Biotite code that builds the C-alpha atoms (Angstrom):
import biotite.structure as struc

atoms = struc.array([
    struc.Atom([110.158, 88.034, 120.464], chain_id="A", res_id=1, res_name="UNK", atom_name="CA", element="C"),
    struc.Atom([114.553, 89.630, 120.056], chain_id="A", res_id=2, res_name="UNK", atom_name="CA", element="C"),
    struc.Atom([115.677, 91.710, 120.876], chain_id="A", res_id=3, res_name="UNK", atom_name="CA", element="C"),
    struc.Atom([118.939, 93.733, 119.804], chain_id="A", res_id=4, res_name="UNK", atom_name="CA", element="C"),
    struc.Atom([121.635, 93.919, 122.509], chain_id="A", res_id=5, res_name="UNK", atom_name="CA", element="C"),
    struc.Atom([122.688, 97.439, 123.271], chain_id="A", res_id=6, res_name="UNK", atom_name="CA", element="C"),
    struc.Atom([119.309, 98.806, 120.589], chain_id="A", res_id=7, res_name="UNK", atom_name="CA", element="C"),
    struc.Atom([119.702, 102.629, 121.586], chain_id="A", res_id=8, res_name="UNK", atom_name="CA", element="C"),
    struc.Atom([123.052, 102.863, 121.621], chain_id="A", res_id=9, res_name="UNK", atom_name="CA", element="C"),
    struc.Atom([123.266, 101.635, 118.128], chain_id="A", res_id=10, res_name="UNK", atom_name="CA", element="C"),
    struc.Atom([120.486, 102.686, 116.801], chain_id="A", res_id=11, res_name="UNK", atom_name="CA", element="C"),
    struc.Atom([122.623, 106.329, 116.706], chain_id="A", res_id=12, res_name="UNK", atom_name="CA", element="C"),
    struc.Atom([125.301, 104.970, 116.727], chain_id="A", res_id=13, res_name="UNK", atom_name="CA", element="C"),
    struc.Atom([126.801, 106.393, 114.074], chain_id="A", res_id=14, res_name="UNK", atom_name="CA", element="C"),
    struc.Atom([126.323, 109.549, 113.379], chain_id="A", res_id=15, res_name="UNK", atom_name="CA", element="C"),
    struc.Atom([128.939, 110.344, 110.696], chain_id="A", res_id=16, res_name="UNK", atom_name="CA", element="C"),
    struc.Atom([130.936, 113.443, 111.269], chain_id="A", res_id=17, res_name="UNK", atom_name="CA", element="C"),
    struc.Atom([130.101, 114.650, 107.637], chain_id="A", res_id=18, res_name="UNK", atom_name="CA", element="C"),
    struc.Atom([128.112, 116.998, 110.045], chain_id="A", res_id=19, res_name="UNK", atom_name="CA", element="C"),
    struc.Atom([109.060, 98.298, 89.781], chain_id="A", res_id=20, res_name="UNK", atom_name="CA", element="C"),
    struc.Atom([109.178, 99.556, 87.687], chain_id="A", res_id=21, res_name="UNK", atom_name="CA", element="C"),
    struc.Atom([106.308, 100.397, 86.592], chain_id="A", res_id=22, res_name="UNK", atom_name="CA", element="C"),
    struc.Atom([104.122, 97.734, 88.005], chain_id="A", res_id=23, res_name="UNK", atom_name="CA", element="C"),
    struc.Atom([104.561, 94.099, 90.212], chain_id="A", res_id=24, res_name="UNK", atom_name="CA", element="C"),
    struc.Atom([106.041, 91.490, 88.424], chain_id="A", res_id=25, res_name="UNK", atom_name="CA", element="C"),
    struc.Atom([105.012, 87.650, 89.139], chain_id="A", res_id=26, res_name="UNK", atom_name="CA", element="C"),
    struc.Atom([108.165, 86.506, 89.626], chain_id="A", res_id=27, res_name="UNK", atom_name="CA", element="C"),
    struc.Atom([111.081, 87.417, 90.790], chain_id="A", res_id=28, res_name="UNK", atom_name="CA", element="C"),
    struc.Atom([113.138, 88.258, 87.322], chain_id="A", res_id=29, res_name="UNK", atom_name="CA", element="C"),
    struc.Atom([117.159, 87.270, 87.901], chain_id="A", res_id=30, res_name="UNK", atom_name="CA", element="C"),
    struc.Atom([119.327, 89.747, 85.612], chain_id="A", res_id=31, res_name="UNK", atom_name="CA", element="C"),
    struc.Atom([122.553, 88.883, 85.689], chain_id="A", res_id=32, res_name="UNK", atom_name="CA", element="C"),
    struc.Atom([124.075, 92.557, 83.785], chain_id="A", res_id=33, res_name="UNK", atom_name="CA", element="C"),
    struc.Atom([124.133, 95.499, 86.807], chain_id="A", res_id=34, res_name="UNK", atom_name="CA", element="C"),
    struc.Atom([123.358, 98.566, 86.287], chain_id="A", res_id=35, res_name="UNK", atom_name="CA", element="C"),
    struc.Atom([125.681, 102.021, 85.911], chain_id="A", res_id=36, res_name="UNK", atom_name="CA", element="C"),
    struc.Atom([125.699, 102.424, 89.553], chain_id="A", res_id=37, res_name="UNK", atom_name="CA", element="C"),
    struc.Atom([125.610, 98.852, 91.070], chain_id="A", res_id=38, res_name="UNK", atom_name="CA", element="C"),
    struc.Atom([121.385, 97.866, 91.863], chain_id="A", res_id=39, res_name="UNK", atom_name="CA", element="C"),
    struc.Atom([120.837, 94.694, 89.871], chain_id="A", res_id=40, res_name="UNK", atom_name="CA", element="C"),
    struc.Atom([117.726, 95.125, 87.582], chain_id="A", res_id=41, res_name="UNK", atom_name="CA", element="C"),
    struc.Atom([116.218, 92.519, 88.469], chain_id="A", res_id=42, res_name="UNK", atom_name="CA", element="C"),
    struc.Atom([116.500, 92.661, 92.456], chain_id="A", res_id=43, res_name="UNK", atom_name="CA", element="C"),
    struc.Atom([114.059, 90.571, 93.641], chain_id="A", res_id=44, res_name="UNK", atom_name="CA", element="C"),
    struc.Atom([110.471, 91.853, 95.444], chain_id="A", res_id=45, res_name="UNK", atom_name="CA", element="C"),
    struc.Atom([110.162, 91.171, 99.406], chain_id="A", res_id=46, res_name="UNK", atom_name="CA", element="C"),
    struc.Atom([106.832, 89.899, 99.689], chain_id="A", res_id=47, res_name="UNK", atom_name="CA", element="C"),
    struc.Atom([104.950, 90.619, 102.961], chain_id="A", res_id=48, res_name="UNK", atom_name="CA", element="C"),
    struc.Atom([105.823, 92.498, 104.498], chain_id="A", res_id=49, res_name="UNK", atom_name="CA", element="C"),
    struc.Atom([105.081, 94.146, 107.583], chain_id="A", res_id=50, res_name="UNK", atom_name="CA", element="C"),
    struc.Atom([104.961, 97.928, 107.398], chain_id="A", res_id=51, res_name="UNK", atom_name="CA", element="C"),
    struc.Atom([104.445, 100.858, 109.565], chain_id="A", res_id=52, res_name="UNK", atom_name="CA", element="C"),
    struc.Atom([104.102, 104.576, 109.221], chain_id="A", res_id=53, res_name="UNK", atom_name="CA", element="C"),
    struc.Atom([106.868, 106.775, 110.759], chain_id="A", res_id=54, res_name="UNK", atom_name="CA", element="C"),
    struc.Atom([108.218, 110.208, 110.785], chain_id="A", res_id=55, res_name="UNK", atom_name="CA", element="C"),
    struc.Atom([110.872, 112.753, 111.264], chain_id="A", res_id=56, res_name="UNK", atom_name="CA", element="C"),
    struc.Atom([109.905, 114.472, 114.509], chain_id="A", res_id=57, res_name="UNK", atom_name="CA", element="C"),
    struc.Atom([108.336, 112.017, 116.198], chain_id="A", res_id=58, res_name="UNK", atom_name="CA", element="C"),
    struc.Atom([108.413, 110.880, 119.677], chain_id="A", res_id=59, res_name="UNK", atom_name="CA", element="C"),
    struc.Atom([109.117, 108.413, 121.753], chain_id="A", res_id=60, res_name="UNK", atom_name="CA", element="C"),
    struc.Atom([106.418, 105.722, 122.076], chain_id="A", res_id=61, res_name="UNK", atom_name="CA", element="C"),
    struc.Atom([106.196, 101.886, 123.471], chain_id="A", res_id=62, res_name="UNK", atom_name="CA", element="C"),
    struc.Atom([106.071, 100.524, 119.632], chain_id="A", res_id=63, res_name="UNK", atom_name="CA", element="C"),
    struc.Atom([108.834, 103.404, 118.686], chain_id="A", res_id=64, res_name="UNK", atom_name="CA", element="C"),
    struc.Atom([112.001, 104.025, 121.565], chain_id="A", res_id=65, res_name="UNK", atom_name="CA", element="C"),
    struc.Atom([113.474, 106.572, 120.195], chain_id="A", res_id=66, res_name="UNK", atom_name="CA", element="C"),
    struc.Atom([112.541, 110.533, 118.880], chain_id="A", res_id=67, res_name="UNK", atom_name="CA", element="C"),
    struc.Atom([113.316, 110.864, 115.426], chain_id="A", res_id=68, res_name="UNK", atom_name="CA", element="C"),
    struc.Atom([114.502, 114.965, 115.966], chain_id="A", res_id=69, res_name="UNK", atom_name="CA", element="C"),
    struc.Atom([117.683, 112.692, 114.580], chain_id="A", res_id=70, res_name="UNK", atom_name="CA", element="C"),
    struc.Atom([117.869, 110.128, 112.459], chain_id="A", res_id=71, res_name="UNK", atom_name="CA", element="C"),
    struc.Atom([121.103, 106.999, 111.985], chain_id="A", res_id=72, res_name="UNK", atom_name="CA", element="C"),
    struc.Atom([122.413, 109.595, 109.707], chain_id="A", res_id=73, res_name="UNK", atom_name="CA", element="C"),
    struc.Atom([121.755, 112.671, 110.558], chain_id="A", res_id=74, res_name="UNK", atom_name="CA", element="C"),
    struc.Atom([122.050, 114.282, 114.099], chain_id="A", res_id=75, res_name="UNK", atom_name="CA", element="C"),
    struc.Atom([119.686, 116.987, 112.324], chain_id="A", res_id=76, res_name="UNK", atom_name="CA", element="C"),
    struc.Atom([117.114, 115.329, 110.500], chain_id="A", res_id=77, res_name="UNK", atom_name="CA", element="C"),
    struc.Atom([114.020, 117.371, 111.859], chain_id="A", res_id=78, res_name="UNK", atom_name="CA", element="C"),
    struc.Atom([115.727, 120.615, 111.274], chain_id="A", res_id=79, res_name="UNK", atom_name="CA", element="C"),
    struc.Atom([116.975, 119.938, 108.101], chain_id="A", res_id=80, res_name="UNK", atom_name="CA", element="C"),
    struc.Atom([112.862, 118.632, 107.471], chain_id="A", res_id=81, res_name="UNK", atom_name="CA", element="C"),
    struc.Atom([112.391, 121.458, 108.188], chain_id="A", res_id=82, res_name="UNK", atom_name="CA", element="C"),
    struc.Atom([109.881, 120.454, 111.437], chain_id="A", res_id=83, res_name="UNK", atom_name="CA", element="C"),
    struc.Atom([107.603, 117.818, 112.318], chain_id="A", res_id=84, res_name="UNK", atom_name="CA", element="C"),
    struc.Atom([106.069, 114.987, 109.243], chain_id="A", res_id=85, res_name="UNK", atom_name="CA", element="C"),
    struc.Atom([103.235, 115.214, 111.479], chain_id="A", res_id=86, res_name="UNK", atom_name="CA", element="C"),
    struc.Atom([100.757, 111.858, 110.362], chain_id="A", res_id=87, res_name="UNK", atom_name="CA", element="C"),
    struc.Atom([97.921, 113.397, 111.408], chain_id="A", res_id=88, res_name="UNK", atom_name="CA", element="C"),
    struc.Atom([98.080, 117.427, 109.369], chain_id="A", res_id=89, res_name="UNK", atom_name="CA", element="C"),
    struc.Atom([98.892, 117.028, 105.862], chain_id="A", res_id=90, res_name="UNK", atom_name="CA", element="C"),
    struc.Atom([99.002, 119.341, 102.705], chain_id="A", res_id=91, res_name="UNK", atom_name="CA", element="C"),
    struc.Atom([98.839, 117.204, 100.036], chain_id="A", res_id=92, res_name="UNK", atom_name="CA", element="C"),
    struc.Atom([101.661, 114.870, 99.606], chain_id="A", res_id=93, res_name="UNK", atom_name="CA", element="C"),
    struc.Atom([103.454, 117.481, 102.661], chain_id="A", res_id=94, res_name="UNK", atom_name="CA", element="C"),
    struc.Atom([103.570, 117.958, 106.203], chain_id="A", res_id=95, res_name="UNK", atom_name="CA", element="C"),
    struc.Atom([100.452, 121.173, 106.835], chain_id="A", res_id=96, res_name="UNK", atom_name="CA", element="C"),
    struc.Atom([102.126, 124.781, 108.308], chain_id="A", res_id=97, res_name="UNK", atom_name="CA", element="C"),
    struc.Atom([105.435, 124.477, 106.353], chain_id="A", res_id=98, res_name="UNK", atom_name="CA", element="C"),
    struc.Atom([107.080, 123.510, 102.907], chain_id="A", res_id=99, res_name="UNK", atom_name="CA", element="C"),
    struc.Atom([109.983, 120.371, 103.526], chain_id="A", res_id=100, res_name="UNK", atom_name="CA", element="C"),
    struc.Atom([113.142, 120.740, 102.976], chain_id="A", res_id=101, res_name="UNK", atom_name="CA", element="C"),
    struc.Atom([113.668, 117.455, 101.714], chain_id="A", res_id=102, res_name="UNK", atom_name="CA", element="C"),
    struc.Atom([111.510, 114.594, 100.507], chain_id="A", res_id=103, res_name="UNK", atom_name="CA", element="C"),
    struc.Atom([108.767, 113.867, 102.878], chain_id="A", res_id=104, res_name="UNK", atom_name="CA", element="C"),
    struc.Atom([108.612, 110.713, 100.872], chain_id="A", res_id=105, res_name="UNK", atom_name="CA", element="C"),
    struc.Atom([111.433, 108.678, 102.603], chain_id="A", res_id=106, res_name="UNK", atom_name="CA", element="C"),
    struc.Atom([111.711, 104.564, 104.747], chain_id="A", res_id=107, res_name="UNK", atom_name="CA", element="C"),
    struc.Atom([113.866, 103.496, 106.996], chain_id="A", res_id=108, res_name="UNK", atom_name="CA", element="C"),
    struc.Atom([114.938, 99.464, 106.986], chain_id="A", res_id=109, res_name="UNK", atom_name="CA", element="C"),
    struc.Atom([117.071, 97.770, 109.309], chain_id="A", res_id=110, res_name="UNK", atom_name="CA", element="C"),
    struc.Atom([120.457, 97.815, 108.015], chain_id="A", res_id=111, res_name="UNK", atom_name="CA", element="C"),
    struc.Atom([123.376, 100.922, 109.399], chain_id="A", res_id=112, res_name="UNK", atom_name="CA", element="C"),
    struc.Atom([126.296, 100.170, 107.214], chain_id="A", res_id=113, res_name="UNK", atom_name="CA", element="C"),
    struc.Atom([128.316, 102.383, 109.611], chain_id="A", res_id=114, res_name="UNK", atom_name="CA", element="C"),
    struc.Atom([129.283, 101.416, 112.431], chain_id="A", res_id=115, res_name="UNK", atom_name="CA", element="C"),
    struc.Atom([130.038, 102.681, 116.199], chain_id="A", res_id=116, res_name="UNK", atom_name="CA", element="C"),
    struc.Atom([133.603, 104.387, 115.342], chain_id="A", res_id=117, res_name="UNK", atom_name="CA", element="C"),
    struc.Atom([132.373, 105.856, 111.525], chain_id="A", res_id=118, res_name="UNK", atom_name="CA", element="C"),
    struc.Atom([133.811, 102.917, 110.037], chain_id="A", res_id=119, res_name="UNK", atom_name="CA", element="C"),
    struc.Atom([132.129, 100.799, 106.917], chain_id="A", res_id=120, res_name="UNK", atom_name="CA", element="C"),
    struc.Atom([130.250, 97.388, 109.090], chain_id="A", res_id=121, res_name="UNK", atom_name="CA", element="C"),
    struc.Atom([132.441, 94.363, 108.506], chain_id="A", res_id=122, res_name="UNK", atom_name="CA", element="C"),
    struc.Atom([130.540, 92.521, 105.979], chain_id="A", res_id=123, res_name="UNK", atom_name="CA", element="C"),
    struc.Atom([128.910, 95.962, 104.598], chain_id="A", res_id=124, res_name="UNK", atom_name="CA", element="C"),
    struc.Atom([131.597, 96.028, 101.503], chain_id="A", res_id=125, res_name="UNK", atom_name="CA", element="C"),
    struc.Atom([130.566, 92.267, 100.846], chain_id="A", res_id=126, res_name="UNK", atom_name="CA", element="C"),
    struc.Atom([126.762, 92.243, 101.400], chain_id="A", res_id=127, res_name="UNK", atom_name="CA", element="C"),
    struc.Atom([124.732, 95.378, 99.400], chain_id="A", res_id=128, res_name="UNK", atom_name="CA", element="C"),
    struc.Atom([125.658, 95.314, 95.933], chain_id="A", res_id=129, res_name="UNK", atom_name="CA", element="C"),
    struc.Atom([126.317, 99.472, 95.161], chain_id="A", res_id=130, res_name="UNK", atom_name="CA", element="C"),
    struc.Atom([128.381, 99.318, 97.560], chain_id="A", res_id=131, res_name="UNK", atom_name="CA", element="C"),
    struc.Atom([131.809, 100.707, 95.608], chain_id="A", res_id=132, res_name="UNK", atom_name="CA", element="C"),
    struc.Atom([129.744, 101.575, 93.461], chain_id="A", res_id=133, res_name="UNK", atom_name="CA", element="C"),
    struc.Atom([128.661, 105.001, 96.178], chain_id="A", res_id=134, res_name="UNK", atom_name="CA", element="C"),
    struc.Atom([131.577, 104.719, 98.286], chain_id="A", res_id=135, res_name="UNK", atom_name="CA", element="C"),
    struc.Atom([132.863, 107.979, 98.885], chain_id="A", res_id=136, res_name="UNK", atom_name="CA", element="C"),
    struc.Atom([135.130, 107.239, 101.997], chain_id="A", res_id=137, res_name="UNK", atom_name="CA", element="C"),
    struc.Atom([135.146, 105.670, 105.458], chain_id="A", res_id=138, res_name="UNK", atom_name="CA", element="C"),
    struc.Atom([132.329, 106.148, 107.627], chain_id="A", res_id=139, res_name="UNK", atom_name="CA", element="C"),
    struc.Atom([130.433, 107.940, 104.918], chain_id="A", res_id=140, res_name="UNK", atom_name="CA", element="C"),
    struc.Atom([126.828, 106.289, 104.081], chain_id="A", res_id=141, res_name="UNK", atom_name="CA", element="C"),
    struc.Atom([126.376, 104.733, 101.010], chain_id="A", res_id=142, res_name="UNK", atom_name="CA", element="C"),
    struc.Atom([122.886, 103.330, 101.707], chain_id="A", res_id=143, res_name="UNK", atom_name="CA", element="C"),
    struc.Atom([121.610, 106.895, 102.916], chain_id="A", res_id=144, res_name="UNK", atom_name="CA", element="C"),
    struc.Atom([118.542, 108.233, 99.843], chain_id="A", res_id=145, res_name="UNK", atom_name="CA", element="C"),
    struc.Atom([119.575, 105.143, 98.156], chain_id="A", res_id=146, res_name="UNK", atom_name="CA", element="C"),
    struc.Atom([115.868, 104.678, 96.286], chain_id="A", res_id=147, res_name="UNK", atom_name="CA", element="C"),
    struc.Atom([113.237, 101.963, 96.782], chain_id="A", res_id=148, res_name="UNK", atom_name="CA", element="C"),
    struc.Atom([110.139, 101.100, 95.224], chain_id="A", res_id=149, res_name="UNK", atom_name="CA", element="C"),
    struc.Atom([106.932, 100.279, 96.707], chain_id="A", res_id=150, res_name="UNK", atom_name="CA", element="C"),
    struc.Atom([104.182, 98.175, 96.310], chain_id="A", res_id=151, res_name="UNK", atom_name="CA", element="C"),
    struc.Atom([100.290, 97.711, 98.125], chain_id="A", res_id=152, res_name="UNK", atom_name="CA", element="C"),
    struc.Atom([97.437, 97.091, 96.142], chain_id="A", res_id=153, res_name="UNK", atom_name="CA", element="C"),
    struc.Atom([98.299, 97.966, 92.745], chain_id="A", res_id=154, res_name="UNK", atom_name="CA", element="C"),
    struc.Atom([99.734, 100.798, 93.348], chain_id="A", res_id=155, res_name="UNK", atom_name="CA", element="C"),
    struc.Atom([103.390, 101.564, 93.505], chain_id="A", res_id=156, res_name="UNK", atom_name="CA", element="C"),
    struc.Atom([105.428, 104.373, 95.514], chain_id="A", res_id=157, res_name="UNK", atom_name="CA", element="C"),
    struc.Atom([109.685, 106.025, 94.947], chain_id="A", res_id=158, res_name="UNK", atom_name="CA", element="C"),
    struc.Atom([110.947, 106.447, 98.200], chain_id="A", res_id=159, res_name="UNK", atom_name="CA", element="C"),
    struc.Atom([114.772, 107.170, 99.594], chain_id="A", res_id=160, res_name="UNK", atom_name="CA", element="C"),
    struc.Atom([116.241, 105.143, 102.398], chain_id="A", res_id=161, res_name="UNK", atom_name="CA", element="C"),
    struc.Atom([116.420, 108.169, 105.269], chain_id="A", res_id=162, res_name="UNK", atom_name="CA", element="C"),
    struc.Atom([116.910, 106.226, 108.792], chain_id="A", res_id=163, res_name="UNK", atom_name="CA", element="C"),
    struc.Atom([117.652, 102.690, 109.650], chain_id="A", res_id=164, res_name="UNK", atom_name="CA", element="C"),
    struc.Atom([114.497, 100.852, 111.220], chain_id="A", res_id=165, res_name="UNK", atom_name="CA", element="C"),
    struc.Atom([112.448, 99.359, 112.260], chain_id="A", res_id=166, res_name="UNK", atom_name="CA", element="C"),
    struc.Atom([114.303, 98.133, 115.515], chain_id="A", res_id=167, res_name="UNK", atom_name="CA", element="C"),
    struc.Atom([117.229, 96.510, 114.413], chain_id="A", res_id=168, res_name="UNK", atom_name="CA", element="C"),
    struc.Atom([120.024, 98.559, 112.980], chain_id="A", res_id=169, res_name="UNK", atom_name="CA", element="C"),
    struc.Atom([122.756, 95.354, 111.552], chain_id="A", res_id=170, res_name="UNK", atom_name="CA", element="C"),
    struc.Atom([119.617, 92.780, 109.221], chain_id="A", res_id=171, res_name="UNK", atom_name="CA", element="C"),
    struc.Atom([121.745, 92.435, 105.845], chain_id="A", res_id=172, res_name="UNK", atom_name="CA", element="C"),
    struc.Atom([120.468, 89.406, 106.127], chain_id="A", res_id=173, res_name="UNK", atom_name="CA", element="C"),
    struc.Atom([116.899, 90.276, 105.544], chain_id="A", res_id=174, res_name="UNK", atom_name="CA", element="C"),
    struc.Atom([117.635, 93.577, 103.784], chain_id="A", res_id=175, res_name="UNK", atom_name="CA", element="C"),
    struc.Atom([120.573, 92.314, 101.339], chain_id="A", res_id=176, res_name="UNK", atom_name="CA", element="C"),
    struc.Atom([119.472, 88.194, 101.601], chain_id="A", res_id=177, res_name="UNK", atom_name="CA", element="C"),
    struc.Atom([116.395, 86.411, 101.744], chain_id="A", res_id=178, res_name="UNK", atom_name="CA", element="C"),
    struc.Atom([115.590, 86.229, 105.486], chain_id="A", res_id=179, res_name="UNK", atom_name="CA", element="C"),
    struc.Atom([113.099, 87.589, 107.266], chain_id="A", res_id=180, res_name="UNK", atom_name="CA", element="C"),
    struc.Atom([112.115, 89.775, 109.046], chain_id="A", res_id=181, res_name="UNK", atom_name="CA", element="C"),
    struc.Atom([113.140, 89.529, 112.991], chain_id="A", res_id=182, res_name="UNK", atom_name="CA", element="C"),
    struc.Atom([110.611, 89.153, 115.172], chain_id="A", res_id=183, res_name="UNK", atom_name="CA", element="C"),
    struc.Atom([109.334, 92.317, 116.999], chain_id="A", res_id=184, res_name="UNK", atom_name="CA", element="C"),
    struc.Atom([106.413, 93.995, 119.039], chain_id="A", res_id=185, res_name="UNK", atom_name="CA", element="C"),
    struc.Atom([105.709, 95.910, 116.396], chain_id="A", res_id=186, res_name="UNK", atom_name="CA", element="C"),
    struc.Atom([104.425, 92.679, 114.299], chain_id="A", res_id=187, res_name="UNK", atom_name="CA", element="C"),
    struc.Atom([107.783, 91.293, 113.322], chain_id="A", res_id=188, res_name="UNK", atom_name="CA", element="C"),
    struc.Atom([107.835, 95.112, 110.244], chain_id="A", res_id=189, res_name="UNK", atom_name="CA", element="C"),
    struc.Atom([110.262, 95.188, 107.968], chain_id="A", res_id=190, res_name="UNK", atom_name="CA", element="C"),
    struc.Atom([109.944, 98.698, 106.768], chain_id="A", res_id=191, res_name="UNK", atom_name="CA", element="C"),
    struc.Atom([109.401, 101.064, 107.922], chain_id="A", res_id=192, res_name="UNK", atom_name="CA", element="C"),
    struc.Atom([107.387, 104.655, 105.530], chain_id="A", res_id=193, res_name="UNK", atom_name="CA", element="C"),
    struc.Atom([106.664, 108.016, 106.066], chain_id="A", res_id=194, res_name="UNK", atom_name="CA", element="C"),
    struc.Atom([102.940, 109.558, 105.930], chain_id="A", res_id=195, res_name="UNK", atom_name="CA", element="C"),
    struc.Atom([103.284, 110.502, 102.085], chain_id="A", res_id=196, res_name="UNK", atom_name="CA", element="C"),
    struc.Atom([104.293, 106.925, 100.988], chain_id="A", res_id=197, res_name="UNK", atom_name="CA", element="C"),
    struc.Atom([101.414, 105.952, 103.468], chain_id="A", res_id=198, res_name="UNK", atom_name="CA", element="C"),
    struc.Atom([99.185, 108.109, 102.185], chain_id="A", res_id=199, res_name="UNK", atom_name="CA", element="C"),
    struc.Atom([99.823, 107.730, 98.533], chain_id="A", res_id=200, res_name="UNK", atom_name="CA", element="C"),
    struc.Atom([99.876, 103.858, 98.976], chain_id="A", res_id=201, res_name="UNK", atom_name="CA", element="C"),
    struc.Atom([96.120, 103.919, 100.656], chain_id="A", res_id=202, res_name="UNK", atom_name="CA", element="C"),
    struc.Atom([97.162, 101.683, 103.659], chain_id="A", res_id=203, res_name="UNK", atom_name="CA", element="C"),
    struc.Atom([97.540, 102.165, 107.460], chain_id="A", res_id=204, res_name="UNK", atom_name="CA", element="C"),
    struc.Atom([100.551, 101.144, 109.465], chain_id="A", res_id=205, res_name="UNK", atom_name="CA", element="C"),
    struc.Atom([100.397, 97.347, 110.316], chain_id="A", res_id=206, res_name="UNK", atom_name="CA", element="C"),
    struc.Atom([99.159, 96.637, 106.237], chain_id="A", res_id=207, res_name="UNK", atom_name="CA", element="C"),
    struc.Atom([101.741, 93.855, 104.310], chain_id="A", res_id=208, res_name="UNK", atom_name="CA", element="C"),
    struc.Atom([103.751, 95.812, 101.834], chain_id="A", res_id=209, res_name="UNK", atom_name="CA", element="C"),
    struc.Atom([106.326, 94.825, 99.386], chain_id="A", res_id=210, res_name="UNK", atom_name="CA", element="C"),
    struc.Atom([109.110, 96.658, 98.024], chain_id="A", res_id=211, res_name="UNK", atom_name="CA", element="C"),
    struc.Atom([112.657, 96.334, 96.631], chain_id="A", res_id=212, res_name="UNK", atom_name="CA", element="C"),
    struc.Atom([115.887, 98.745, 95.992], chain_id="A", res_id=213, res_name="UNK", atom_name="CA", element="C"),
    struc.Atom([115.249, 100.918, 92.685], chain_id="A", res_id=214, res_name="UNK", atom_name="CA", element="C"),
    struc.Atom([118.548, 102.148, 90.282], chain_id="A", res_id=215, res_name="UNK", atom_name="CA", element="C"),
    struc.Atom([117.570, 105.546, 90.249], chain_id="A", res_id=216, res_name="UNK", atom_name="CA", element="C"),
    struc.Atom([117.667, 105.612, 86.998], chain_id="A", res_id=217, res_name="UNK", atom_name="CA", element="C"),
    struc.Atom([114.822, 103.668, 86.585], chain_id="A", res_id=218, res_name="UNK", atom_name="CA", element="C"),
    struc.Atom([112.561, 106.031, 89.163], chain_id="A", res_id=219, res_name="UNK", atom_name="CA", element="C"),
    struc.Atom([110.238, 108.212, 87.915], chain_id="A", res_id=220, res_name="UNK", atom_name="CA", element="C"),
    struc.Atom([108.566, 111.266, 87.684], chain_id="A", res_id=221, res_name="UNK", atom_name="CA", element="C"),
    struc.Atom([105.686, 111.548, 90.655], chain_id="A", res_id=222, res_name="UNK", atom_name="CA", element="C"),
    struc.Atom([105.182, 113.564, 93.790], chain_id="A", res_id=223, res_name="UNK", atom_name="CA", element="C"),
    struc.Atom([108.058, 112.427, 94.896], chain_id="A", res_id=224, res_name="UNK", atom_name="CA", element="C"),
    struc.Atom([109.631, 114.239, 92.337], chain_id="A", res_id=225, res_name="UNK", atom_name="CA", element="C"),
    struc.Atom([106.972, 116.720, 92.340], chain_id="A", res_id=226, res_name="UNK", atom_name="CA", element="C"),
    struc.Atom([107.072, 117.609, 96.338], chain_id="A", res_id=227, res_name="UNK", atom_name="CA", element="C"),
    struc.Atom([108.802, 121.484, 96.807], chain_id="A", res_id=228, res_name="UNK", atom_name="CA", element="C"),
    struc.Atom([112.558, 120.309, 94.059], chain_id="A", res_id=229, res_name="UNK", atom_name="CA", element="C"),
    struc.Atom([114.679, 117.834, 93.896], chain_id="A", res_id=230, res_name="UNK", atom_name="CA", element="C"),
    struc.Atom([114.680, 114.946, 96.319], chain_id="A", res_id=231, res_name="UNK", atom_name="CA", element="C"),
    struc.Atom([118.354, 114.367, 98.082], chain_id="A", res_id=232, res_name="UNK", atom_name="CA", element="C"),
    struc.Atom([119.797, 112.168, 95.727], chain_id="A", res_id=233, res_name="UNK", atom_name="CA", element="C"),
    struc.Atom([121.650, 108.704, 96.284], chain_id="A", res_id=234, res_name="UNK", atom_name="CA", element="C"),
    struc.Atom([125.105, 109.620, 96.487], chain_id="A", res_id=235, res_name="UNK", atom_name="CA", element="C"),
    struc.Atom([127.843, 108.013, 94.745], chain_id="A", res_id=236, res_name="UNK", atom_name="CA", element="C"),
])
């Protein structure tokens, strides 16, 4: 098992001071023309990726070494969400007992574009397709809030990228390239899904999914918009 050096430090290394479309294609299409915000309309699906379930407010455990009261980009994630997004106590797509203030349809991917010291990683501008279209200054993540489509067993769910993991923080070769997720104790998982995403897709932690980045304009209406209001849109 490859253990990322300094993982616990790097996962929280940056808390910036600023406080399918409609089906899964049989094969990825290559589309040369870029969309307005820099995401190619034909960005390929990542296939056969093991997904695990995580949630805002999750306590640290063997399979979740860092507690999720904070995210890689929000030091007050649990407070800003409104509470613990407990998977065992649900009211529809939302946690029971309160209405979340942030989109309950969220994911984590193993790349943080902001490095220690509050600057973008050296490779970020060259590997993130929408980097310059979304750039708002040094140290402000251009990944937080990006839309992702996740497919499982004939259903497609849409969610926003809100945290970094599982386990890795710098695996751009997988997130934006063609590498497989690195080995880890969760069956080499390559994406973390919120309880709402898992419930919508009808899957359990350890299931395999397909996922890809989406242009905001391609995201259809659905519960990822209909929970308590408009979700926070990707940063431009």
